[in-house]
N, C-alpha and C positions, 0 to 999 in steps of 0.2 A: 450503662449496661454493657456487659462484655459480650461480643459476638461469639457464637458457638460454632466451632468447626466440627462437623460430623465426621466420625471415624470412617475410614475406608474398610468396609466389611469384606472386600475381596482382596485385601493386601495379604501377603504371606505372613504366617504366624509361626511362632515356636510352640510346639505342643509337647509337653513332657509325657513320657511313657508311664502309663499306670499299670501296676501289677494287679492282676485279678486273682483273688483268693478262691474263687469258685471254679477251680479247674479240675481236670480229671484226676490228678494225683491226690488232691484233697478228698475227693469222693471215694477213690479206691482205699485210702487210709481209713476213712469212715466205715466202709464196708468190712474191712479187716477187723476193726475194733468192735463193730456191731454186726455180726454175720446174719442176724435175723432180718436185716435190711438189704440183703444182697440183690433183691429184685428192683431196688430203687434206681430209676434212671436219672440222668444228669438234669434234665429240665424240671422234674419234680423236686429234686434236691435244691435247685436254685429258687424255685417258687417258695419252698418251706423257709429257706434262709431269709429271703427278701420279705416274706410276710412277717416273720418273727422280728426282724429289724424295724419294719414299719410299725409294729405294735409298740416297740420300745420308744421310738421317737414320738409317737402319738401320745404315749403316757407322759413323756416329759412335757409336752405342750399342755396336756389336760391337768396335770397335777402341779400345784404350787411348789411342793417340796422337792420335785424332781424325781430322779430314779437312780438307785444303786445298780450299776451294771453287773451282769452275771459274772461268775468266776472271780469276784473281787477285782475287777479291772478299773474301777473308779466310780466316780459320782458325776451325774450329768443333771444340770438344772438351768433354768432360764432366769436371767437377772434383768432388772430394769436399771438402765444407766443414763447419766446425763449425756447430751449430745456432745460430740467432739468439736474442737475448734476448727478442724479442717472442713472444707466445703464438701457437702454430700450432694453431688450433682444428679439431678433427675434427667437422665439421658433421653428418655422418650419424649418428655415435654420440651426439653432444650432443642432437640432436633426438629420438633414441630414448629416452635416459635423462633428458632434460629438465634436465640440468646441464651446465656447460661442461666438456668433456673435451678435453685437448690430445693431439696426436700425440707419442708418445715416441720413435719410431724405434729401438726396442730391437734390432731385427734388424740394424741397421747401426751399432750402438754410438753412437747419437744423432747420426750424421752425416747430412748432406743432400746431395743431388745438385743441381748447378747446371750449366746449359748455358752455356758461355762462347763468345762470338764476339769475335774481335779482328782488326783490320786494320792494326795498327801496325808490322808488319814492313816492311823496305825494299821488298820485292817487291810489297807490297800498296798502294803509294802511288798514289792516283788522286784526282781533284779532289773536294773536299768529303767526304773519307772519314770525317771526324769526325761527320758527320751521319747516317751509316749505322748501322743497328741490326739486331738479329735477334730475331724473335718466333717461337717454335716452334709448330707446328700441334698440335692436340689429340692426334692419333694418336702423335706423337713424344713428348709429355709423358707420356701414359698408358702407352706401352710402356716408357719409361724408369722410371716409377714402379713397374711390375710387376717389372722385372728388377733394379733397383738393390739391394733388400735382400739378394739372393743374391750379387751380384757387386760390392758396394761397394768392396772392397779393390783391385780392379783399376784403378780410375780414379785420375787424378792428384790428389794431396792439395794443395789450395791453402790457404795459411794466411790468417788473418783480414786482416792488413794487407799482404799481398803483392800487388803490382800485376801483373796478367797481362801487360801490355806489357813488363815488365822481363825476362820469360822470353825475349822475342824481340828484345831490344835488340842483342845482339852478332851473332846469326845467325838467319835465319828457321827453320832446322831445330833451334833450341836446345830447343824443347819436347820433341822426340823424344829428344834426348840427356838432357835433364833427367829424363824419365820412366824412361829405361833406367839412369841412374846411381843413382836413388833409388827402387828398387822398393818397393812396400808389401806385395806378396803373397809370403808365404814359400813356398818350394818344398817338395815332399813329402820330399826327401832331407835337408832342413835339420834339424840336431840342435844345440840350444843348449848342450848339455853336452859336445860334442865340440870340443876346442880345436886339433885338427890342421888 
């Protein structure tokens, strides 16, 4: 067993600067475009945007087929993948036991959840789309981590060398057909010994 050296939580760190899109200039532009909302204050505007975004990621977790983002920005869904060959260290348990402990994901048959974002369908063509990416917020990742072990079979199984864009090559709605043609969850009435 390899000993675990706990990281120094008080050591200096590099923190990249994040740009916040919910600033006063965005709100002023919104009020100019929609003058009926001129009484809207900054805090209410932020609450509306955060609630809407929360509903989006909650729908991605709840629905097997994922979600087409508004304004044709792309498609977001959760896939079930095989575990990587790299060690996935459980830092909390490793610090407690002082030896390196890996996540085994036994509840999900050693499968991992990944959040996929794609904008390669024909209807998502916009300028510089290959530069766009998606980073999930902490609430999204933590909620998915809690629910995935119990519901891992309902999500789309993505194979190791399968390109996600290939699913959308022929038709933008191909992912929905792909998930319906190849379900991974067995129904309650299924009997493997009944040949009728």
